[in-house]
C-alpha positions, 0 to 999 in steps of 0.5 A, a space after each residue: 469225371 468218374 463216368 469218363 474214367 469208367 468209359 475210358 477204362 472199358 474202351 481201353 479193355 475192348 481195344 486190347 482184346 480186339 488187338 489181341 485177337 487181331 494179332 492171334 489171327 495174323 499169327 495163325 495165318 503166318 503159321 498156316 502159310 509157313 506150314 504150307 511152304 514146308 509141306 510144298 518143299 517136302 513134296 518137291 523133295 520127295 518128287 525128286 527122290 522118286 524121279 531119281 529112283 525111277 531113273 536108276 530102275 529104268 537103267 537096270 531094266 534097259 540093261 536087262 533088255 539089251 544084255 538079256 541077263 541080270 546084273 552080277 551085283 545087286 543094285 542098292 538105291 540108298 536114300 540118305 535122308 539126314 532126318 527121321 524116316 518117320 518124316 518121310 512115310 509118304 515118300 516110301 508109300 509113293 515109291 511102293 505105289 509108283 514102282 508097282 504101277 509103272 514098272 514090270 516089278 514085284 515090290 516087297 516092302 519090309 516096313 516093320 521090325 517083325 518082317 525083317 527080324 529073321 531071314 525066314 520072315 523076310 522070305 515069308 513076306 517076299 513069297 506072299 508078294 510073289 504069289 500075287 503075280 505067280 500063284 503057287 499051284 500046290 497049296 501044301 505047306 513047304 519050307 520057305 527056302 524050298 518055295 524060293 528055290 521052286 519059284 526060281 525054277 519056274 521063273 526060269 521057264 517063263 518067257 522074257 516078257 512074263 518075267 518081273 523084276 524084284 524090288 525090295 523097299 526097306 524104309 528104316 535100314 538102321 533098324 535091321 540087324 546087319 547080320 540078317 541083312 548080309 545073310 539075306 543078300 548072300 541068299 539072293 545073290 545066288 539068284 541074280 543070274 535068274 531074276 533082276 533084284 534091287 533094293 531101295 533103302 532109307 538111311 536116316 544117318 546119312 554117310 554114317 549109315 552108308 558106311 555101315 553098308 559099304 563096310 559090310 561083308 557083302 559090299 562086294 555083292 552090291 552096286 550102291 547108288 546114293 541119292 542125297 536130294 533130301 538132305 538138310 542142305 536141299 531143304 535150306 536151298 528150296 526154302 530160301 528159294 520160296 522166300 526170296 527168289 519168288 519174293 515171299 517173305 516171312 516177316 511182313 508178308 500177309 497172306 491174301 
C-alpha cells in the first residue's frame, strides 16, 4: 500500500507540472497572438494617418501649381492621437521618410525640447535641412535670421520646378512653449507668399490641445485640418473587427 501511495503521489505531481507547463504555453501563445493583433491594428491606423496627410499635402501642391502661388494661411495638419505620442514614434518616422521621398518637399522634424526651445534653435535646424537641398555658397558665419532672409531671396530666383515646399513635423506639440510657436509662425507667415510652408503636429491631448492651438493669437494665420483616425474609438472599432468580423476570438482561440 505504501508503494502504491508513493507512486500515485509522484504521478499526481508530474501531471500537475505538465498541466502547468501546458497552460503556460497556451497563455504565452494567446499573449503573442493578441500582441500581434494590436501591432497590426496600430500599423493600419498609422497607414490611414499617413494617407490622410498625403491627401492634404497633394491638395496643397495642386493649389500651388494651378494658382502659381502659395496659401495666404499656413496649413496645419493636426493629428489628434488621444494617446501618448511615444506610442506613435514609428508613425512620425514614416511620415518623415515618406514626405521626403514622395513629395518635392524639405521636411524639418523638430523632435526634442532643445530643438524647439527657442526660435533661434528652430531656425538653426531649419537652415541645416535647407542647406541639404540649397547649399550655402558662402561659408561665413551669419546671423540665423539673415540666413533665412537670404535664402528666401535666392529661392525667389529659382525656376518653379526647382522650388521645394517646406514641411515641419512636430510630434509632441504639447511640449513646445506656445509663445515660441506663435512667434515662429509669425516669422514664417512673412514668407508664405514666396514658399509653401505647412506643419504636421502630433496632439496627444485631442480636442483640448487643438483648442490651445485654435485659440492662440496666430490662429488667423493658420488653416487647420484635423485628423482623428488614431482615436480610442478607432482602436476599438478595428480591434472588434479583427475578433468578430473575421471570426477571431480571444477566448477559446488556439493559434495554429
